[in-house]
C-alpha positions as CSV (number, residue, x, y, z in Angstrom):
1,M,0.0,-0.3,-0.2
2,S,1.2,3.2,-0.6
3,T,1.8,6.6,1.8
4,P,-1.6,8.3,1.5
5,C,-0.5,12.0,0.7
6,C,-2.6,14.6,1.3
7,T,-1.6,18.4,-0.4
8,E,-4.9,20.4,-1.2
9,E,-6.9,22.0,2.2
10,R,-9.6,20.9,0.2
11,H,-11.3,17.2,-0.4
12,V,-10.8,16.2,-3.7
13,F,-13.8,13.7,-4.8
14,V,-13.0,11.4,-8.2
15,M,-15.6,8.9,-8.8
16,E,-14.2,6.1,-11.6
17,G,-15.1,2.9,-12.5
18,Q,-18.1,1.1,-13.2
19,Y,-21.7,2.4,-11.3
20,G,-22.3,0.5,-7.9
21,G,-18.7,-1.2,-8.1
22,E,-18.2,-5.6,-8.7
23,G,-21.9,-5.6,-7.4
24,G,-23.6,-3.8,-10.5
25,L,-26.9,-1.8,-10.0
26,F,-29.6,-2.3,-8.3
27,S,-32.4,-1.6,-6.7
28,L,-35.2,-1.1,-3.1
29,G,-37.9,-3.5,-3.1
30,K,-41.7,-3.2,-1.3
31,N,-39.8,-4.1,2.1
32,G,-39.1,-1.0,3.9
33,N,-42.3,0.9,5.7
34,L,-39.9,3.8,6.5
35,V,-41.1,7.4,5.2
36,I,-37.9,9.2,5.0
37,V,-34.1,9.1,6.2
38,A,-31.0,10.3,5.8
39,M,-27.7,8.6,4.7
40,D,-24.0,9.0,4.9
41,G,-21.3,7.0,3.5
42,E,-17.2,7.6,3.6
43,M,-15.2,7.4,0.8
44,V,-11.5,4.9,0.9
45,H,-9.4,5.5,-2.3
46,T,-8.8,1.8,-3.9
47,E,-7.4,0.8,-7.6
48,R,-10.5,0.8,-8.7
49,G,-11.7,5.2,-7.5
50,M,-13.5,5.8,-4.7
51,E,-15.2,3.2,-3.4
52,L,-18.1,3.0,-0.3
53,A,-16.2,2.3,3.1
54,R,-18.8,3.3,6.0
55,L,-22.6,3.6,5.6
56,S,-25.0,5.5,8.0
57,I,-28.7,6.2,7.8
58,V,-30.8,8.1,10.2
59,D,-34.4,8.3,10.6
60,W,-36.3,11.4,10.8
61,E,-35.8,11.3,14.7
62,L,-32.6,11.1,14.7
63,N,-32.2,7.6,15.9
64,T,-29.3,6.0,13.6
65,L,-31.2,3.1,11.8
66,L,-27.6,1.5,10.2
67,D,-23.7,2.5,10.7
68,E,-21.8,0.0,9.0
69,W,-18.5,-0.2,8.1
70,I,-18.1,-1.9,4.5
71,S,-14.9,-3.6,2.7
72,P,-13.8,-2.3,-0.4
73,A,-13.9,-4.3,-3.4
74,H,-10.3,-3.5,-4.0
75,P,-7.0,-3.0,-2.5
76,I,-7.0,0.4,-0.2
77,I,-5.1,3.3,-2.1
78,D,-5.5,6.2,1.0
79,Y,-8.0,5.6,3.8
80,N,-8.2,9.1,3.2
81,T,-8.7,9.8,7.0
82,R,-8.6,13.1,7.5
83,Y,-12.4,13.8,5.5
84,S,-13.8,9.9,5.7
85,G,-12.4,8.6,9.7
86,V,-12.1,5.5,7.5
87,T,-8.5,3.5,9.2
88,A,-7.4,0.0,8.2
89,E,-8.9,-1.4,12.4
90,K,-12.7,0.0,11.6
91,L,-12.5,-1.9,8.8
92,Q,-11.1,-5.4,10.3
93,D,-14.4,-6.5,11.0
94,A,-16.0,-4.7,7.6
95,I,-19.1,-6.3,5.9
96,S,-19.5,-6.9,1.9
97,M,-21.4,-4.8,-0.1
98,A,-23.9,-7.9,-1.4
99,E,-24.4,-8.2,2.5
100,L,-24.8,-4.5,3.1
101,R,-27.2,-4.7,0.0
102,D,-29.4,-7.2,2.5
103,K,-29.3,-4.6,5.7
104,L,-31.2,-2.5,3.3
105,R,-32.9,-4.5,1.2
106,M,-35.0,-4.9,4.7
107,I,-35.2,-1.1,6.1
108,L,-35.9,1.0,3.0
109,G,-38.4,0.3,0.8
110,Q,-39.1,2.0,-3.0
111,H,-41.0,4.4,-1.4
112,T,-38.4,5.5,0.9
113,I,-37.9,9.1,0.7
114,I,-33.7,9.5,1.3
115,V,-32.1,12.2,2.5
116,G,-28.2,12.9,1.6
117,H,-26.1,16.4,1.0
118,S,-24.6,15.2,-1.9
119,I,-25.6,11.9,-2.5
120,D,-24.9,11.0,-5.6
121,N,-21.9,10.3,-4.5
122,D,-23.5,7.5,-1.6
123,L,-25.5,5.9,-4.2
124,W,-23.5,5.7,-7.0
125,S,-20.5,3.5,-5.0
126,L,-24.4,1.6,-3.5
127,G,-25.5,1.4,-7.4
128,L,-28.6,2.6,-5.5
129,I,-31.1,3.3,-8.7
130,H,-34.0,4.6,-6.3
131,S,-36.2,7.9,-7.6
132,R,-37.2,8.9,-3.9
133,V,-34.2,11.8,-3.0
134,I,-33.5,14.7,-1.7
135,D,-30.2,16.1,-2.0
136,T,-29.6,19.1,-0.1
137,A,-26.3,20.0,-1.5
138,H,-29.3,20.5,-4.9
139,L,-32.0,22.5,-2.7
140,F,-29.1,25.1,-0.7
141,K,-27.1,26.3,-4.3
142,L,-25.1,29.0,-3.6
143,A,-24.3,32.3,-6.4
144,H,-22.7,31.5,-9.4
145,D,-23.8,27.4,-9.1
146,N,-21.2,27.1,-6.2
147,T,-22.5,24.1,-3.5
148,P,-21.8,24.9,-0.5
149,G,-20.4,21.7,2.5
150,L,-22.4,20.1,5.0
151,R,-20.8,22.0,7.4
152,A,-21.4,25.8,6.5
153,L,-25.1,24.1,5.9
154,T,-24.9,22.9,9.6
155,R,-23.2,25.9,10.9
156,L,-26.0,29.3,9.1
157,H,-29.3,26.7,9.5
158,L,-28.9,25.4,12.5
159,G,-26.4,26.9,14.5
160,E,-24.4,23.7,15.1
161,S,-20.5,22.8,14.3
162,I,-20.0,20.2,12.8
163,Q,-16.7,18.0,10.8
164,G,-14.6,20.2,13.4
165,G,-12.5,16.7,14.8
166,S,-9.6,15.6,13.4
167,D,-10.1,12.1,12.9
168,G,-12.2,12.6,9.7
169,H,-15.8,12.7,9.0
170,D,-18.9,11.0,11.3
171,S,-21.5,9.5,8.4
172,V,-23.6,9.6,11.9
173,E,-23.5,13.8,12.5
174,D,-23.9,14.0,8.8
175,A,-26.6,11.7,8.5
176,R,-28.1,14.0,11.4
177,S,-27.3,17.0,10.1
178,T,-28.9,16.6,6.9
179,M,-32.3,15.1,8.0
């Protein structure tokens, strides 16, 4: 594994490869009965591009419904710990993408509204095709078509501070802020 690098002040995010990774595409069935949830994921950089390493889902009362570490399908080049909070230790007991998808099918349904910030990245990495999505990055566009970060939106609209630690983002905290 190469030494992780950090040369920029801002997080550079590039999605490469096949939509949904090795598992291909999937959609939700009629199992889930939740009306609305918020979702946030954390990514690592692998030999095939960005892959999901953690996924968190909260309900409208901000209760954690799912918080899983996921084992990427390809060798990890950079854990992006500064941004993702992911480390090798945290992935030791991680589940597979197939196991994660099974869990998602149990709690989410085709009519569940999924809220997220720049959620297209999370949906892309899951390979999830879903039509009921609210993306706060699109709801709160700034002048000149700039997308505000979740930290700035949370501070501005909720008066709260998130993502301030040196251990990277917490996807449960981010999902709660998005909701």
